[in-house]
Backbone as JSON Lines, residues from 0, in Angstrom:
{"i":0,"aa":"A","n":[8.69,11.52,-37.63],"ca":[8.96,10.96,-38.96],"c":[10.32,10.29,-39.05]}
{"i":1,"aa":"R","n":[11.15,10.47,-38.04],"ca":[12.48,9.88,-38.08],"c":[12.38,8.36,-38.08]}
{"i":2,"aa":"P","n":[13.06,7.66,-39.01],"ca":[12.94,6.2,-39.05],"c":[13.63,5.52,-37.87]}
{"i":3,"aa":"V","n":[12.96,4.56,-37.27],"ca":[13.54,3.77,-36.18],"c":[14.2,2.55,-36.81]}
{"i":4,"aa":"T","n":[15.52,2.47,-36.69],"ca":[16.25,1.35,-37.31],"c":[16.68,0.3,-36.3]}
{"i":5,"aa":"Q","n":[16.54,0.6,-35.01],"ca":[16.87,-0.38,-33.97],"c":[15.78,-0.38,-32.91]}
{"i":6,"aa":"L","n":[15.31,-1.56,-32.58],"ca":[14.27,-1.73,-31.57],"c":[14.56,-3.03,-30.83]}
{"i":7,"aa":"H","n":[14.47,-3.0,-29.51],"ca":[14.8,-4.2,-28.73],"c":[13.83,-4.37,-27.57]}
{"i":8,"aa":"W","n":[13.32,-5.58,-27.42],"ca":[12.55,-5.96,-26.24],"c":[13.46,-6.82,-25.39]}
{"i":9,"aa":"G","n":[13.73,-6.37,-24.18],"ca":[14.61,-7.18,-23.36],"c":[14.73,-6.67,-21.95]}
{"i":10,"aa":"G","n":[15.83,-7.07,-21.33],"ca":[16.0,-6.77,-19.93],"c":[15.19,-7.69,-19.05]}
{"i":11,"aa":"G","n":[14.83,-8.85,-19.6],"ca":[14.02,-9.84,-18.89],"c":[13.51,-10.88,-19.86]}
{"i":12,"aa":"T","n":[12.28,-11.28,-19.7],"ca":[11.7,-12.31,-20.57],"c":[10.41,-11.77,-21.16]}
{"i":13,"aa":"P","n":[10.49,-11.01,-22.26],"ca":[9.28,-10.39,-22.82],"c":[8.21,-11.39,-23.22]}
{"i":14,"aa":"T","n":[8.58,-12.64,-23.44],"ca":[7.6,-13.63,-23.87],"c":[6.68,-14.1,-22.75]}
{"i":15,"aa":"F","n":[6.76,-13.44,-21.57],"ca":[5.71,-13.7,-20.57],"c":[4.39,-13.12,-21.08]}
{"i":16,"aa":"L","n":[4.47,-12.19,-22.05],"ca":[3.28,-11.69,-22.71],"c":[2.7,-12.78,-23.61]}
{"i":17,"aa":"S","n":[1.4,-12.74,-23.82],"ca":[0.79,-13.67,-24.77],"c":[1.1,-13.21,-26.18]}
{"i":18,"aa":"E","n":[0.9,-14.1,-27.15],"ca":[1.15,-13.72,-28.54],"c":[0.24,-12.55,-28.96]}
{"i":19,"aa":"Q","n":[-0.99,-12.56,-28.5],"ca":[-1.9,-11.46,-28.83],"c":[-1.41,-10.14,-28.24]}
{"i":20,"aa":"Q","n":[-0.91,-10.19,-27.01],"ca":[-0.39,-8.97,-26.38],"c":[0.84,-8.46,-27.13]}
{"i":21,"aa":"M","n":[1.7,-9.38,-27.59],"ca":[2.88,-8.97,-28.34],"c":[2.48,-8.31,-29.65]}
{"i":22,"aa":"E","n":[1.47,-8.88,-30.32],"ca":[0.99,-8.29,-31.58],"c":[0.43,-6.89,-31.33]}
{"i":23,"aa":"T","n":[-0.33,-6.72,-30.26],"ca":[-0.91,-5.42,-29.93],"c":[0.18,-4.39,-29.61]}
{"i":24,"aa":"L","n":[1.15,-4.81,-28.82],"ca":[2.23,-3.9,-28.43],"c":[3.02,-3.43,-29.65]}
{"i":25,"aa":"M","n":[3.33,-4.35,-30.56],"ca":[4.09,-3.95,-31.75],"c":[3.24,-3.06,-32.66]}
{"i":26,"aa":"A","n":[1.95,-3.36,-32.77],"ca":[1.07,-2.52,-33.59],"c":[1.02,-1.09,-33.04]}
{"i":27,"aa":"E","n":[0.95,-0.96,-31.72],"ca":[0.95,0.37,-31.1],"c":[2.28,1.08,-31.31]}
{"i":28,"aa":"T","n":[3.37,0.33,-31.23],"ca":[4.7,0.91,-31.47],"c":[4.77,1.48,-32.88]}
{"i":29,"aa":"R","n":[4.3,0.69,-33.85],"ca":[4.34,1.14,-35.24],"c":[3.37,2.31,-35.48]}
{"i":30,"aa":"R","n":[2.31,2.38,-34.7],"ca":[1.37,3.48,-34.86],"c":[1.99,4.81,-34.43]}
{"i":31,"aa":"H","n":[2.88,4.74,-33.44],"ca":[3.49,5.97,-32.91],"c":[4.87,6.27,-33.47]}
{"i":32,"aa":"F","n":[5.51,5.26,-34.05],"ca":[6.87,5.45,-34.56],"c":[6.99,4.9,-35.98]}
{"i":33,"aa":"N","n":[7.9,5.51,-36.75],"ca":[8.15,5.09,-38.12],"c":[9.23,4.01,-38.12]}
{"i":34,"aa":"V","n":[8.82,2.77,-37.86],"ca":[9.78,1.66,-37.79],"c":[10.19,1.28,-39.22]}
{"i":35,"aa":"A","n":[11.5,1.23,-39.44],"ca":[12.03,0.96,-40.78],"c":[11.62,-0.43,-41.26]}
{"i":36,"aa":"S","n":[11.72,-0.63,-42.55],"ca":[11.37,-1.92,-43.14],"c":[12.33,-3.0,-42.66]}
{"i":37,"aa":"D","n":[11.91,-4.25,-42.83],"ca":[12.65,-5.39,-42.28],"c":[14.1,-5.44,-42.75]}
{"i":38,"aa":"D","n":[14.35,-5.07,-43.99],"ca":[15.72,-5.17,-44.51],"c":[16.62,-4.04,-44.01]}
{"i":39,"aa":"R","n":[16.02,-3.02,-43.39],"ca":[16.81,-1.9,-42.88],"c":[16.84,-1.83,-41.36]}
{"i":40,"aa":"A","n":[15.93,-2.52,-40.71],"ca":[15.82,-2.43,-39.25],"c":[16.44,-3.64,-38.56]}
{"i":41,"aa":"E","n":[16.93,-3.4,-37.36],"ca":[17.41,-4.48,-36.49],"c":[16.46,-4.52,-35.31]}
{"i":42,"aa":"I","n":[15.57,-5.51,-35.33],"ca":[14.52,-5.6,-34.31],"c":[14.75,-6.89,-33.52]}
{"i":43,"aa":"G","n":[15.19,-6.73,-32.29],"ca":[15.61,-7.88,-31.51],"c":[14.77,-8.1,-30.26]}
{"i":44,"aa":"I","n":[14.86,-9.32,-29.75],"ca":[14.13,-9.69,-28.54],"c":[14.95,-10.69,-27.74]}
{"i":45,"aa":"E","n":[14.88,-10.57,-26.41],"ca":[15.53,-11.54,-25.53],"c":[14.55,-12.66,-25.24]}
{"i":46,"aa":"L","n":[15.03,-13.89,-25.32],"ca":[14.17,-15.06,-25.11],"c":[14.75,-15.98,-24.05]}
{"i":47,"aa":"D","n":[13.9,-16.49,-23.2],"ca":[14.23,-17.61,-22.34],"c":[13.68,-18.84,-23.05]}
{"i":48,"aa":"P","n":[14.53,-19.73,-23.56],"ca":[14.03,-20.88,-24.33],"c":[12.97,-21.68,-23.6]}
{"i":49,"aa":"R","n":[12.99,-21.67,-22.29],"ca":[12.01,-22.42,-21.51],"c":[10.61,-21.8,-21.58]}
{"i":50,"aa":"E","n":[10.54,-20.54,-22.02],"ca":[9.27,-19.82,-22.08],"c":[8.77,-19.62,-23.51]}
{"i":51,"aa":"V","n":[9.41,-20.28,-24.48],"ca":[8.99,-20.14,-25.88],"c":[7.93,-21.18,-26.19]}
{"i":52,"aa":"R","n":[6.73,-20.72,-26.53],"ca":[5.63,-21.62,-26.86],"c":[5.62,-21.95,-28.34]}
{"i":53,"aa":"E","n":[4.78,-22.87,-28.74],"ca":[4.78,-23.34,-30.14],"c":[4.63,-22.21,-31.16]}
{"i":54,"aa":"P","n":[3.68,-21.25,-30.97],"ca":[3.54,-20.21,-32.0],"c":[4.43,-18.98,-31.8]}
{"i":55,"aa":"T","n":[5.18,-18.92,-30.68],"ca":[5.85,-17.68,-30.29],"c":[6.78,-17.14,-31.37]}
{"i":56,"aa":"L","n":[7.7,-17.95,-31.86],"ca":[8.69,-17.46,-32.81],"c":[8.06,-17.05,-34.13]}
{"i":57,"aa":"R","n":[7.07,-17.81,-34.58],"ca":[6.4,-17.46,-35.83],"c":[5.71,-16.11,-35.7]}
{"i":58,"aa":"V","n":[5.0,-15.9,-34.58],"ca":[4.32,-14.63,-34.36],"c":[5.32,-13.48,-34.27]}
{"i":59,"aa":"L","n":[6.4,-13.69,-33.54],"ca":[7.42,-12.64,-33.41],"c":[7.99,-12.25,-34.77]}
{"i":60,"aa":"R","n":[8.22,-13.25,-35.61],"ca":[8.75,-12.94,-36.95],"c":[7.71,-12.18,-37.78]}
{"i":61,"aa":"E","n":[6.46,-12.57,-37.66],"ca":[5.4,-11.93,-38.42],"c":[5.23,-10.46,-38.04]}
{"i":62,"aa":"I","n":[5.49,-10.11,-36.77],"ca":[5.33,-8.71,-36.36],"c":[6.63,-7.92,-36.49]}
{"i":63,"aa":"G","n":[7.65,-8.54,-37.06],"ca":[8.83,-7.77,-37.44],"c":[10.15,-8.11,-36.77]}
{"i":64,"aa":"F","n":[10.16,-8.99,-35.79],"ca":[11.42,-9.31,-35.14],"c":[12.31,-10.12,-36.08]}
{"i":65,"aa":"N","n":[13.59,-9.74,-36.15],"ca":[14.53,-10.47,-37.02],"c":[15.81,-10.88,-36.3]}
{"i":66,"aa":"R","n":[15.91,-10.56,-35.0],"ca":[17.04,-10.99,-34.19],"c":[16.53,-11.53,-32.86]}
{"i":67,"aa":"A","n":[17.12,-12.64,-32.43],"ca":[16.74,-13.24,-31.16],"c":[17.98,-13.47,-30.32]}
{"i":68,"aa":"S","n":[17.88,-13.18,-29.03],"ca":[18.97,-13.41,-28.1],"c":[18.49,-14.37,-27.03]}
{"i":69,"aa":"L","n":[19.14,-15.53,-26.94],"ca":[18.71,-16.59,-26.01],"c":[19.62,-16.64,-24.79]}
{"i":70,"aa":"G","n":[19.02,-16.57,-23.61],"ca":[19.8,-16.75,-22.4],"c":[20.1,-18.22,-22.17]}
{"i":71,"aa":"I","n":[21.36,-18.52,-21.89],"ca":[21.77,-19.9,-21.6],"c":[22.43,-19.95,-20.22]}
{"i":72,"aa":"Q","n":[23.35,-19.08,-19.96],"ca":[24.16,-19.01,-18.74],"c":[25.22,-20.11,-18.71]}
{"i":73,"aa":"D","n":[24.79,-21.4,-18.68],"ca":[25.74,-22.52,-18.6],"c":[24.95,-23.8,-18.87]}
{"i":74,"aa":"F","n":[25.6,-24.79,-19.46],"ca":[24.94,-26.08,-19.7],"c":[25.28,-27.15,-18.67]}
{"i":75,"aa":"E","n":[26.18,-26.86,-17.74],"ca":[26.57,-27.84,-16.74],"c":[25.44,-28.05,-15.75]}
{"i":76,"aa":"P","n":[24.94,-29.29,-15.57],"ca":[23.79,-29.52,-14.69],"c":[23.95,-29.0,-13.27]}
{"i":77,"aa":"V","n":[25.12,-29.19,-12.66],"ca":[25.28,-28.76,-11.27],"c":[25.24,-27.23,-11.18]}
{"i":78,"aa":"V","n":[25.74,-26.56,-12.2],"ca":[25.68,-25.09,-12.22],"c":[24.23,-24.65,-12.41]}
{"i":79,"aa":"Q","n":[23.53,-25.28,-13.35],"ca":[22.13,-24.94,-13.59],"c":[21.28,-25.12,-12.32]}
{"i":80,"aa":"K","n":[21.51,-26.21,-11.62],"ca":[20.75,-26.46,-10.4],"c":[21.03,-25.39,-9.35]}
{"i":81,"aa":"A","n":[22.29,-24.98,-9.24],"ca":[22.67,-23.98,-8.24],"c":[22.0,-22.64,-8.5]}
{"i":82,"aa":"V","n":[21.85,-22.27,-9.78],"ca":[21.27,-20.96,-10.11],"c":[19.79,-21.08,-10.48]}
{"i":83,"aa":"N","n":[19.22,-22.28,-10.3],"ca":[17.8,-22.52,-10.54],"c":[17.39,-22.19,-11.98]}
{"i":84,"aa":"R","n":[18.21,-22.68,-12.92],"ca":[17.88,-22.49,-14.34],"c":[18.2,-23.79,-15.07]}
{"i":85,"aa":"I","n":[17.29,-24.73,-15.01],"ca":[17.46,-26.01,-15.68],"c":[17.02,-25.85,-17.14]}
{"i":86,"aa":"Q","n":[17.96,-26.03,-18.04],"ca":[17.7,-25.77,-19.46],"c":[18.61,-26.68,-20.29]}
{"i":87,"aa":"S","n":[18.03,-27.59,-21.02],"ca":[18.83,-28.56,-21.76],"c":[19.39,-27.99,-23.05]}
{"i":88,"aa":"E","n":[20.47,-28.59,-23.5],"ca":[21.05,-28.24,-24.79],"c":[20.05,-28.53,-25.91]}
{"i":89,"aa":"A","n":[19.31,-29.64,-25.79],"ca":[18.34,-30.02,-26.83],"c":[17.25,-28.97,-26.97]}
{"i":90,"aa":"L","n":[16.71,-28.49,-25.85],"ca":[15.67,-27.47,-25.88],"c":[16.2,-26.2,-26.54]}
{"i":91,"aa":"T","n":[17.37,-25.78,-26.14],"ca":[17.98,-24.57,-26.7],"c":[18.19,-24.72,-28.2]}
{"i":92,"aa":"G","n":[18.68,-25.89,-28.61],"ca":[18.9,-26.15,-30.03],"c":[17.63,-26.1,-30.84]}
{"i":93,"aa":"R","n":[16.54,-26.62,-30.26],"ca":[15.25,-26.59,-30.97],"c":[14.77,-25.16,-31.19]}
{"i":94,"aa":"V","n":[14.95,-24.31,-30.18],"ca":[14.52,-22.92,-30.31],"c":[15.37,-22.2,-31.36]}
{"i":95,"aa":"I","n":[16.67,-22.44,-31.36],"ca":[17.54,-21.83,-32.36],"c":[17.15,-22.28,-33.76]}
{"i":96,"aa":"D","n":[16.94,-23.58,-33.93],"ca":[16.55,-24.11,-35.24],"c":[15.23,-23.51,-35.71]}
{"i":97,"aa":"E","n":[14.26,-23.4,-34.81],"ca":[12.96,-22.86,-35.18],"c":[13.07,-21.37,-35.53]}
{"i":98,"aa":"A","n":[13.88,-20.63,-34.79],"ca":[14.07,-19.21,-35.1],"c":[14.61,-19.04,-36.51]}
{"i":99,"aa":"R","n":[15.55,-19.86,-36.86],"ca":[16.12,-19.78,-38.21],"c":[15.11,-20.24,-39.26]}
{"i":100,"aa":"R","n":[14.33,-21.25,-38.93],"ca":[13.35,-21.77,-39.89],"c":[12.3,-20.73,-40.23]}
{"i":101,"aa":"V","n":[11.88,-19.93,-39.24],"ca":[10.84,-18.94,-39.51],"c":[11.4,-17.63,-40.04]}
{"i":102,"aa":"G","n":[12.73,-17.52,-40.16],"ca":[13.31,-16.37,-40.84],"c":[14.05,-15.34,-40.02]}
{"i":103,"aa":"F","n":[14.39,-15.64,-38.76],"ca":[15.22,-14.7,-38.01],"c":[16.59,-14.6,-38.67]}
{"i":104,"aa":"R","n":[17.08,-13.39,-38.85],"ca":[18.36,-13.19,-39.55],"c":[19.55,-13.49,-38.65]}
{"i":105,"aa":"S","n":[19.38,-13.34,-37.35],"ca":[20.5,-13.54,-36.44],"c":[19.99,-14.11,-35.12]}
{"i":106,"aa":"V","n":[20.72,-15.09,-34.61],"ca":[20.4,-15.69,-33.31],"c":[21.67,-15.61,-32.46]}
{"i":107,"aa":"S","n":[21.56,-15.0,-31.3],"ca":[22.7,-14.9,-30.4],"c":[22.39,-15.6,-29.08]}
{"i":108,"aa":"V","n":[23.44,-15.92,-28.34],"ca":[23.27,-16.57,-27.04],"c":[24.06,-15.81,-25.99]}
{"i":109,"aa":"D","n":[23.58,-15.88,-24.74],"ca":[24.23,-15.23,-23.61],"c":[24.74,-16.27,-22.64]}
{"i":110,"aa":"L","n":[25.98,-16.1,-22.2],"ca":[26.59,-16.96,-21.19],"c":[27.03,-16.1,-20.01]}
{"i":111,"aa":"I","n":[27.18,-16.73,-18.85],"ca":[27.69,-16.04,-17.67],"c":[28.86,-16.85,-17.11]}
{"i":112,"aa":"Y","n":[29.93,-16.16,-16.76],"ca":[31.05,-16.84,-16.09],"c":[31.19,-16.28,-14.68]}
{"i":113,"aa":"G","n":[31.63,-17.16,-13.78],"ca":[31.73,-16.79,-12.37],"c":[30.61,-17.36,-11.53]}
{"i":114,"aa":"L","n":[29.81,-18.27,-12.12],"ca":[28.69,-18.87,-11.4],"c":[29.18,-19.99,-10.47]}
{"i":115,"aa":"P","n":[28.36,-20.37,-9.5],"ca":[28.75,-21.46,-8.59],"c":[29.09,-22.74,-9.35]}
{"i":116,"aa":"Y","n":[30.13,-23.4,-8.91],"ca":[30.59,-24.7,-9.4],"c":[31.21,-24.64,-10.8]}
{"i":117,"aa":"Q","n":[31.35,-23.47,-11.37],"ca":[32.03,-23.4,-12.67],"c":[33.53,-23.62,-12.49]}
{"i":118,"aa":"T","n":[34.09,-24.41,-13.37],"ca":[35.53,-24.66,-13.4],"c":[35.97,-24.6,-14.85]}
{"i":119,"aa":"P","n":[37.26,-24.52,-15.11],"ca":[37.71,-24.56,-16.5],"c":[37.22,-25.81,-17.22]}
{"i":120,"aa":"A","n":[37.12,-26.94,-16.52],"ca":[36.67,-28.18,-17.16],"c":[35.19,-28.09,-17.54]}
{"i":121,"aa":"T","n":[34.35,-27.61,-16.61],"ca":[32.93,-27.51,-16.93],"c":[32.68,-26.46,-18.01]}
{"i":122,"aa":"M","n":[33.44,-25.36,-17.94],"ca":[33.27,-24.31,-18.95],"c":[33.7,-24.8,-20.33]}
{"i":123,"aa":"T","n":[34.75,-25.6,-20.38],"ca":[35.19,-26.15,-21.67],"c":[34.08,-26.99,-22.29]}
{"i":124,"aa":"A","n":[33.39,-27.79,-21.48],"ca":[32.3,-28.61,-21.99],"c":[31.16,-27.74,-22.51]}
{"i":125,"aa":"T","n":[30.8,-26.71,-21.75],"ca":[29.73,-25.8,-22.18],"c":[30.1,-25.08,-23.46]}
{"i":126,"aa":"L","n":[31.33,-24.62,-23.57],"ca":[31.75,-23.88,-24.76],"c":[31.69,-24.76,-26.0]}
{"i":127,"aa":"G","n":[32.04,-26.03,-25.86],"ca":[31.94,-26.96,-26.99],"c":[30.51,-27.08,-27.47]}
{"i":128,"aa":"K","n":[29.57,-27.13,-26.53],"ca":[28.15,-27.23,-26.9],"c":[27.66,-25.94,-27.55]}
{"i":129,"aa":"I","n":[28.15,-24.8,-27.08],"ca":[27.76,-23.52,-27.67],"c":[28.25,-23.44,-29.11]}
{"i":130,"aa":"V","n":[29.49,-23.79,-29.34],"ca":[30.04,-23.75,-30.7],"c":[29.26,-24.68,-31.62]}
{"i":131,"aa":"A","n":[28.85,-25.84,-31.11],"ca":[28.07,-26.79,-31.91],"c":[26.71,-26.22,-32.3]}
{"i":132,"aa":"L","n":[26.14,-25.35,-31.46],"ca":[24.86,-24.71,-31.77],"c":[24.99,-23.65,-32.86]}
{"i":133,"aa":"D","n":[26.21,-23.17,-33.09],"ca":[26.53,-22.26,-34.19],"c":[25.74,-20.95,-34.16]}
{"i":134,"aa":"P","n":[25.68,-20.25,-33.01],"ca":[24.97,-18.98,-32.98],"c":[25.71,-17.91,-33.79]}
{"i":135,"aa":"D","n":[24.97,-16.88,-34.2],"ca":[25.58,-15.81,-34.97],"c":[26.39,-14.86,-34.09]}
{"i":136,"aa":"R","n":[25.94,-14.68,-32.88],"ca":[26.66,-13.84,-31.91],"c":[26.68,-14.55,-30.56]}
{"i":137,"aa":"I","n":[27.68,-14.23,-29.77],"ca":[27.8,-14.79,-28.42],"c":[28.18,-13.65,-27.48]}
{"i":138,"aa":"S","n":[27.48,-13.56,-26.36],"ca":[27.83,-12.58,-25.34],"c":[28.16,-13.33,-24.05]}
{"i":139,"aa":"I","n":[29.23,-12.92,-23.4],"ca":[29.58,-13.54,-22.12],"c":[29.64,-12.43,-21.07]}
{"i":140,"aa":"Y","n":[28.99,-12.71,-19.93],"ca":[28.88,-11.7,-18.89],"c":[29.49,-12.21,-17.59]}
{"i":141,"aa":"N","n":[30.1,-11.3,-16.86],"ca":[30.69,-11.6,-15.57],"c":[29.6,-11.59,-14.5]}
{"i":142,"aa":"Y","n":[29.48,-12.69,-13.76],"ca":[28.5,-12.75,-12.68],"c":[28.97,-11.87,-11.51]}
{"i":143,"aa":"A","n":[28.12,-10.95,-11.1],"ca":[28.42,-10.09,-9.96],"c":[27.57,-10.56,-8.77]}
{"i":144,"aa":"H","n":[28.23,-11.0,-7.72],"ca":[27.52,-11.51,-6.55],"c":[27.23,-10.35,-5.6]}
{"i":145,"aa":"L","n":[25.98,-9.89,-5.59],"ca":[25.54,-8.76,-4.76],"c":[24.3,-9.15,-3.97]}
{"i":146,"aa":"P","n":[24.45,-10.06,-3.02],"ca":[23.29,-10.56,-2.28],"c":[22.57,-9.48,-1.48]}
{"i":147,"aa":"E","n":[23.29,-8.42,-1.11],"ca":[22.63,-7.34,-0.37],"c":[21.65,-6.57,-1.25]}
{"i":148,"aa":"R","n":[21.82,-6.66,-2.56],"ca":[20.92,-5.96,-3.49],"c":[19.91,-6.9,-4.14]}
{"i":149,"aa":"F","n":[20.3,-8.15,-4.34],"ca":[19.44,-9.1,-5.05],"c":[19.14,-10.29,-4.15]}
{"i":150,"aa":"A","n":[17.93,-10.33,-3.64],"ca":[17.55,-11.35,-2.66],"c":[17.77,-12.78,-3.15]}
{"i":151,"aa":"P","n":[17.47,-13.14,-4.41],"ca":[17.67,-14.53,-4.83],"c":[19.13,-15.0,-4.72]}
{"i":152,"aa":"Q","n":[20.07,-14.04,-4.75],"ca":[21.48,-14.43,-4.66],"c":[21.85,-14.89,-3.24]}
{"i":153,"aa":"R","n":[21.0,-14.61,-2.28],"ca":[21.34,-14.96,-0.89],"c":[21.33,-16.46,-0.65]}
{"i":154,"aa":"R","n":[20.69,-17.21,-1.54],"ca":[20.69,-18.66,-1.35],"c":[21.92,-19.33,-1.97]}
{"i":155,"aa":"L","n":[22.75,-18.55,-2.67],"ca":[23.96,-19.1,-3.28],"c":[25.08,-19.12,-2.25]}
{"i":156,"aa":"D","n":[25.83,-20.21,-2.25],"ca":[26.94,-20.37,-1.31],"c":[28.2,-19.76,-1.92]}
{"i":157,"aa":"P","n":[28.72,-18.67,-1.35],"ca":[29.92,-18.04,-1.91],"c":[31.12,-19.0,-2.02]}
{"i":158,"aa":"A","n":[31.14,-20.02,-1.16],"ca":[32.25,-20.97,-1.18],"c":[32.28,-21.81,-2.46]}
{"i":159,"aa":"T","n":[31.13,-21.87,-3.17],"ca":[31.07,-22.67,-4.41],"c":[31.44,-21.85,-5.65]}
{"i":160,"aa":"M","n":[31.68,-20.56,-5.46],"ca":[31.96,-19.7,-6.61],"c":[33.45,-19.67,-6.92]}
{"i":161,"aa":"P","n":[33.78,-19.57,-8.21],"ca":[35.2,-19.53,-8.57],"c":[35.88,-18.27,-8.03]}
{"i":162,"aa":"S","n":[37.14,-18.39,-7.71],"ca":[37.92,-17.26,-7.22],"c":[38.13,-16.25,-8.35]}
{"i":163,"aa":"P","n":[38.54,-15.04,-8.02],"ca":[38.83,-14.05,-9.08],"c":[39.83,-14.57,-10.12]}
{"i":164,"aa":"A","n":[40.83,-15.3,-9.66],"ca":[41.83,-15.83,-10.6],"c":[41.2,-16.85,-11.54]}
{"i":165,"aa":"V","n":[40.33,-17.72,-11.0],"ca":[39.67,-18.71,-11.84],"c":[38.69,-18.04,-12.8]}
{"i":166,"aa":"K","n":[38.02,-17.01,-12.33],"ca":[37.11,-16.27,-13.21],"c":[37.87,-15.69,-14.4]}
{"i":167,"aa":"L","n":[39.05,-15.19,-14.16],"ca":[39.87,-14.67,-15.25],"c":[40.24,-15.79,-16.21]}
{"i":168,"aa":"D","n":[40.54,-16.97,-15.66],"ca":[40.84,-18.13,-16.5],"c":[39.62,-18.5,-17.36]}
{"i":169,"aa":"L","n":[38.44,-18.42,-16.77],"ca":[37.22,-18.76,-17.51],"c":[37.0,-17.78,-18.66]}
{"i":170,"aa":"L","n":[37.21,-16.5,-18.4],"ca":[37.06,-15.49,-19.45],"c":[38.06,-15.74,-20.58]}
{"i":171,"aa":"E","n":[39.3,-16.0,-20.2],"ca":[40.33,-16.27,-21.21],"c":[39.99,-17.51,-22.02]}
{"i":172,"aa":"L","n":[39.44,-18.51,-21.35],"ca":[39.03,-19.74,-22.02],"c":[37.94,-19.43,-23.06]}
{"i":173,"aa":"C","n":[36.97,-18.61,-22.69],"ca":[35.91,-18.23,-23.62],"c":[36.47,-17.52,-24.85]}
{"i":174,"aa":"I","n":[37.34,-16.55,-24.6],"ca":[37.91,-15.79,-25.71],"c":[38.69,-16.71,-26.65]}
{"i":175,"aa":"D","n":[39.52,-17.57,-26.08],"ca":[40.34,-18.48,-26.9],"c":[39.46,-19.44,-27.69]}
{"i":176,"aa":"R","n":[38.43,-19.99,-27.04],"ca":[37.6,-21.01,-27.71],"c":[36.78,-20.4,-28.83]}
{"i":177,"aa":"F","n":[36.21,-19.24,-28.59],"ca":[35.36,-18.65,-29.62],"c":[36.17,-18.09,-30.79]}
{"i":178,"aa":"T","n":[37.3,-17.49,-30.51],"ca":[38.12,-17.0,-31.62],"c":[38.68,-18.16,-32.42]}
{"i":179,"aa":"A","n":[39.01,-19.27,-31.75],"ca":[39.49,-20.45,-32.47],"c":[38.4,-21.04,-33.36]}
{"i":180,"aa":"A","n":[37.13,-20.84,-32.96],"ca":[36.0,-21.35,-33.75],"c":[35.61,-20.4,-34.88]}
{"i":181,"aa":"G","n":[36.33,-19.3,-35.02],"ca":[36.09,-18.39,-36.14],"c":[35.29,-17.15,-35.81]}
{"i":182,"aa":"Y","n":[34.96,-16.96,-34.53],"ca":[34.22,-15.76,-34.15],"c":[35.17,-14.57,-34.03]}
{"i":183,"aa":"V","n":[34.63,-13.38,-34.28],"ca":[35.4,-12.15,-34.17],"c":[35.06,-11.49,-32.84]}
{"i":184,"aa":"Y","n":[36.08,-11.12,-32.09],"ca":[35.86,-10.43,-30.81],"c":[35.54,-8.97,-31.12]}
{"i":185,"aa":"I","n":[34.31,-8.54,-30.82],"ca":[33.89,-7.19,-31.18],"c":[33.82,-6.26,-29.98]}
{"i":186,"aa":"G","n":[34.38,-6.68,-28.84],"ca":[34.47,-5.82,-27.67],"c":[33.39,-6.06,-26.65]}
{"i":187,"aa":"M","n":[33.66,-5.63,-25.41],"ca":[32.71,-5.78,-24.3],"c":[32.25,-7.23,-24.15]}
{"i":188,"aa":"D","n":[33.16,-8.16,-24.39],"ca":[32.89,-9.6,-24.25],"c":[31.77,-10.08,-25.17]}
{"i":189,"aa":"H","n":[31.76,-9.55,-26.37],"ca":[30.82,-9.98,-27.39],"c":[31.6,-10.52,-28.59]}
{"i":190,"aa":"F","n":[31.04,-11.58,-29.19],"ca":[31.67,-12.22,-30.34],"c":[30.63,-12.34,-31.45]}
{"i":191,"aa":"A","n":[31.09,-12.29,-32.69],"ca":[30.18,-12.41,-33.82],"c":[30.85,-13.18,-34.94]}
{"i":192,"aa":"K","n":[30.04,-13.83,-35.74],"ca":[30.57,-14.45,-36.95],"c":[31.08,-13.36,-37.88]}
{"i":193,"aa":"P","n":[32.08,-13.65,-38.7],"ca":[32.58,-12.63,-39.64],"c":[31.51,-12.13,-40.6]}
{"i":194,"aa":"T","n":[30.45,-12.92,-40.81],"ca":[29.38,-12.52,-41.73],"c":[28.38,-11.57,-41.08]}
{"i":195,"aa":"D","n":[28.48,-11.4,-39.75],"ca":[27.54,-10.55,-39.04],"c":[27.87,-9.09,-39.28]}
{"i":196,"aa":"E","n":[26.84,-8.22,-39.34],"ca":[27.06,-6.81,-39.64],"c":[28.02,-6.15,-38.65]}
{"i":197,"aa":"L","n":[27.88,-6.44,-37.34],"ca":[28.73,-5.82,-36.35],"c":[30.19,-6.23,-36.53]}
{"i":198,"aa":"A","n":[30.41,-7.47,-36.92],"ca":[31.77,-7.93,-37.1],"c":[32.43,-7.24,-38.29]}
{"i":199,"aa":"R","n":[31.61,-6.87,-39.27],"ca":[32.16,-6.23,-40.46],"c":[32.34,-4.74,-40.29]}
{"i":200,"aa":"A","n":[31.67,-4.17,-39.27],"ca":[31.72,-2.72,-39.09],"c":[33.09,-2.23,-38.66]}
């Protein structure tokens, strides 16, 4: 009977499920748990904008999701090609706009620093595009190169990756740019608009 006020689908790309499968999964979740009403619950999902189909966001909102987190990593083409994640700013913007149109209360984006070919100049360009998208929250993560554990990382050339000193510069650049744009640093490399609940807490 305990109310569930936080629920999250993530750790990958949950939208590999069909819309019908997502509806079934949420119905089963609600059958077994007392999920709080929309105005009291924080129900989030991680999205790869490249995998969002025409009805996806509408269906997700209808079954109770009110927060979306979009993976971006970086908008620089050479970086995207190196990590095999080609994703345009226009596509990402369309997904953010649609999420807001169907009623998501919060849209956040994820970035990674320390990727191949990232420089302060390329990161500055990406950060400008992120600020223009106006997400409610921003998370930045440090890329950990562990090719012995993650096979896909073995195709990345370590010589193309920023040095530890440059990585620190990239992190500092992110913090400076987002705080200058009005975001509040809420810890663990996460930023939120002052209107966001976490920023006010």
